[in-house]
N, C-alpha and C positions, 0 to 999 in steps of 0.2 A: 459158314454157319451163321456167324454174327451178324453179318451184313444182311442175311435172309430175314432173322429175326427183327432186325432194325427196320427192314424194308416192310414187313408186316405190321410191326407197331405203328409207323407210318400211315400205312395205307388204312389201318383201323381207326387212328385218330383223324384222318382226312374224312373219313366216311362218318364219323361222330358228327363233326363239324357240319357237314352237308344236312344231317338229319336236325341240328339244331338250329337251323334257319329261323328267323323271326317270323312272325305273322305280319302280312303286308295290309296296312289299313285302308280305308277308302279313299285318301289322300294320295296314296301310293299308286292305286289303281287309275284313278282319275288322269294322272299325268303320265301314265304308263304309254300313252298313244291311242288306246282303244276308245276314248271318249272325246278325242280332239274336234270331230264334228259337232259335238254338244256344246262345245265351249266357242268354237271359231266364230267371230264378228260379234260376240254379246258383250254386254256390260254387266258386270257381275257384283253382286251384293252378298256378303259372307258373314253370316251369323257363327261367331266364334269365341274362344277365349284362349287363355294360356294353356290350355290342356290337349290343344290341336297340334300335335306334333306327329311326324312320320315315323316310320320304322328305322329311320337314320336319326331322329331327334331334331329334324328342321321343324320349323313352325309353316302351317298351312299358309298363313299370310306370307311368309318370307317365299315359299314355293311357288305361290300363284302370281305373287309379284314378278319372280324371277322367269317364269315361264310365260308371261303376259305377250311379249313382242314376239317370240318365236311361235307361240300357238294362236294369235290373232285375236285376242281378246282383251278387254280392259277390267281392271278391279276399281271399282268407283264407291264402293261404300262397305263400312264395316258395322256390325251389330253386336252389342254387348248384352250378355245375360245376367243374371244374378250374381253377385261378387265381382262383376267388372271385367273388363277385357283381359286384365293381368291377374285376376283372382285374389286380390289383396283386401277387398271389401269384405266386411263382415255379414253375417245372413240378415236380410231385410233391410240394409242400407239402401238408400236411394242412389241410384247411378246416373250421373250426369253425362249429357252429349260432351262430345270432344272431337279431338283430331289425333291422327298418328304421326308419328315422325315424318311422313311424306305429306301430311297434310290430307289424308283421306279423313272423311267425317266418320266419326264413331257414333252411332245412334244408340242410345240406351233402351233396353228392353225390361229394365226392371228399375224404373224411377216413376214420373208422373204418369207414363205410359207404359204398358207391358206387350203391347203389340206393334209392329211396325205400321205406321200410317201411310195413307194413299200420297203423301207428300215425301216420306222417305222411300217408298218404293217407285216413285214416277221416272226414275232415270235408270231403272233396272229392266234387263231382259231375262235374268236367270238370277235366283236367289238360292245361295249355297248354305248349308248347315254342316258345320264340323266341331263337335263338343265331346269330350268323353263323359259318359253317364256312370250311374253306381249301379243300376239295376233296381232301384226302389222307386214306386209310383210317387212318393211325396217329393222327391229331388226336383227342383222347378225346372231344370233344363229342358226336359222332355214337354213341359206345359208350354215353355216358349216356343219350342218346335212346333207344338200343335196350333199355338196362336199364329204364328207365323205362315203355316199352311193355309189357314183360314184365309188371312189376310191377301195372301199372294194369289189364292183361287180367284178372289174377288176381281182382281187387277188383271187376271188371265197370265200371270208369271210363273212359269214352271220352277218347280223347288227340286233343288238336287241335295239329296242326304249322303254325306259321305260316311260310311259305317264303320262303327269301332265295337270292339267287344263289350259284352255284359261281363264285368269283372269277377261277378260271382260265378255265373256260368250261364248257359242257355238250356239249361235243364230245370233248374230249381222253380217251382211255382208254390208260393204260400201267402197265406194272410187273405182277408177279406176283399171282396170287391168294391167297386165304387159305385155308391146311390145317387141318383142323378142330382137331387136337391143339395150335396156336398161338393159338386163339381167347383173348383177353385185352381189357383196357380199351384197349390201344393196336392194336386190331385184333379186331371181333366179326362183322363182316359179309364173307361169303366175296365180296368183289368185288375187281377190279385194285385197286392201291395209288393210282392216279389213274383215278377211276371216271367223271367226267363227268357226275354226277348233283347235284340239290340235295338239301337235307336232306328236304323233302317226299317226293321220288322214294325217296329211301333208306328214308325209315320206312315207305312203302308195300312196297318191294321186301322188306324186313325182315318185315312182317306177313304178307306174302303166301308168300314163299319158306321163311320158318322156321316158317310155319304156327300163328302166335302167337293169332290170333283175336280181336285187339283191336278195338273200335270206333273206327277212325280216320278222322279228318276232317283232310285236307290244305288248307289255305288258299291259293289259288295267288297268285302276284304278277301283276301287269299290267303289260305292256310289255316284259318280260324275254323275250330270245330266247337260244337255246343258242349261238350263235356269239358272244355278249358276253363280253368281259373285264369285270372289275368297273370298270375305268376306262371303258368305255361306257355304264355304267347311270346316270351322274349322282348317284349316292349317294355320300355321306360314310363313307369307310373309317374304322372305330374299330379301333385295334389289337387283335387278338383274343387275344392273350397278349403279354407281355412281348418276346419274341423274333420277333413278326410285326407289326412297325411300320406296314409299308405294304402296300397291297394287291399290290403287285408281289411282295413277299416270298412271296404264297401260291404263285407259281411256281417259287422257289428252294428252299423247303421239300422238296420230293419230289426235287431235284437234288442235294442234298447231305446231307440230314439222316439218310439210312440210313447212310451213311460215319461221320456222327458218333457213332453209337452204337458204334464201334468203336475210338473214340479213338485214332486214329493220326494225324489231322492235325486243326489247326484250321479251323473251318467258319465262323468269324466269331462265333461265340457269344461274348460278352466284348469285342465289339469293335463298331465302329459299322455293320457291313455283314453282320448275321447271314444265314446260308446263302447268301450272294452271292459268296463268296470259299473258297478252299481254300489252306492254307500250312502250312509246316512248316520248322524250321532246316536241315533236311537236303535241301530241294527246290532245284534250279536253276530260278528262275522262268522265265527266257528259254526255255531247252530244254524245260520242261514244257509253256508255252505253244506252242511249235514242234510239238511230236510232237502234242498235242491237236487243234490247228488241221489238222494233215495228214491227220486222220482224217476230215475234212468231214463230221462229223455234221450232220444238217439244223437248221436254225434257232438254231446257238449258235455264239460266238466265245469265245476265251478271250485274256485281256490279261495279260501279266506285271504281278505286283503284289507289293508288299513291305509288310510291316504289322508292329506289335508289339500283341498281344492286351492289353488292360487287366486281364483275369482269363481264367479257365477254362484249356484247353488251350493249353500253352507260353506262360503268362501273363509278359509282360514280356520275353519272349524275341524276338529279330527273326526274323520268319517270312517265307518266299518262297514265291510259287505263283502262282495265277492269279485273276483277277475274272472272273466269268462275265457275259456279255451275250447277251441273247435277241435274235437278228436277226430272227426270222420267228416269232412265237407259232403261226402257223397249222401249221407243220410240226415243231416242237420237241417233244422227247419226253424229259421231266424224267427219269424213271426209268432208260431207256436211256442217257441222257447221264451219269447217276450211275455206271452200272457200267463207263461208259469211263473216268471218273476214278479209280474204284478199281482197273480194270484196268492203267491205265497207272502208276499209283503202284507196283503191284506189279511192272511189267515194268522200269521206269526205277530203282527203288531196293528191290530184292528183299530186301535185308538188314534195313534199318529197317521196312520194311513187315512182313515176316514175324516181327520181334522184336516188334513192336507187337502184331500178329495173336496171336502166342503170350501176351502179357500179356492180350490181351481175351478169353482164353477164359473167364473169368468172367462175361463179357457176352456170351457166345454165345447163351443163352436169349432176352435181350432182342433181340438182333440178329434172331434167327429171328422173333420175335414180330411185329417191325416190317416185315420183309420178307414175313411171312406162311409162310415155309418156311424149313428149315434148308439146304435143297439150295447156296444162296448161299455160306453158309459153307463147306461141304464142297468146291465148286469151288475157292473162293479157296485153300483149303489143298492140293488135291490137283492143280490143273491150273496148268502154267505160261502160258498164255494163256487169258484168261477172258472178255474182253469179249463176243465173239460168241455164245459159249455162254450169258452170263448176258441178253444182248438179246433172245436168241429163248426164254428161260424162259417156259413157260406160254402160249406162242402160241396151242395149239388150245383152251386154257382161256378165255383172252380172247375169242377168235372166238366161241365159246358163249355167252359173258357178253353179248356185244353182242346176239344174238339174245334172250336170256332177257329183258334189261333193257327192250327195247321195250314190253312188257306195263305197266310202270310209269313210264315217262316220260309227263309231263302234255302233252297236244297242244298247248295254246295256246303253249307254248315252241318249238315248231317239231321238226322230225326230229332226230333224235341220229345 
């Protein structure tokens, strides 16, 4: 009888390990054998960085080099986005051209040029893209992808996007869309701030909606579903930039990052909790938390928090504010919550808020680019109570987007 129960326990454990198999990302799919004809005889360029690892934590660069002879292609050039190919550069640092350990040229796409030039592309038959995104429009990696698709289309070079998870999930759509006049590297696609799409789906959306006409191939993941957060995938999170250290940070970037552009309060940049806290010397932490929680915004709670930033806004000054906690990811709205935070700061602390806003006028253009509209800044200046107006901003446009994006969602991921 004992042996019978031990056997049952072993079988149950074995079955559970099968169910817990990790998601296979695009690079896993590419080298599985199904796409050998796409690569054979081609000279490849790869836009990538340190986040491009497969389900077994091997770098895409390493995988492509190891398979080159057997599959009959050459890897001839690398391209680096913001933060560089190793991810150690700070935001807005100019990335220089260089070479990798094997002498492959590394072309910078975040230095004096942010687009691959004709000279950079001249020896390529295929341009690949493999970078982990964080699911927010203002993160520059997707803009770099769009620039590359445009330039590759001009040179008749096919583009291959190796798909990766949206770490928030593939369902959440929140925030304003992008008005044409505010297009930039911190927002190049007319999609909501949180769009609920993967990089592959965004590439297809861009190619179709903007009539680029590139030959585009999206190599899908296997096992990923739209309802998954990154923690559900079984994959290893590699910090996508210095201030996105954990997969969970992708949820908080769209919750406080836009506020950070105004330089009104610290959002944890220069402390150990980037994007997860908000504070300033003039905030009453307990009162701020009480007022925020009283609004009963879905899926979020605010805890009084005291800290002293090591660097950045209010460096070395005692700050008081809140620690944000997501209580239910299924109903949480990051951008709407951010507008609640901004509105409550204005209501409770009008003088320091408006003084800081006045000093931030020089940053109004960047604030508009990140939001995708200058309407937010105008409302903050002119209206006394802003939360509900900001919450409903671009509501009709978001609904129209949800219909439009259906064309570009990958069916195997489930419905959006």
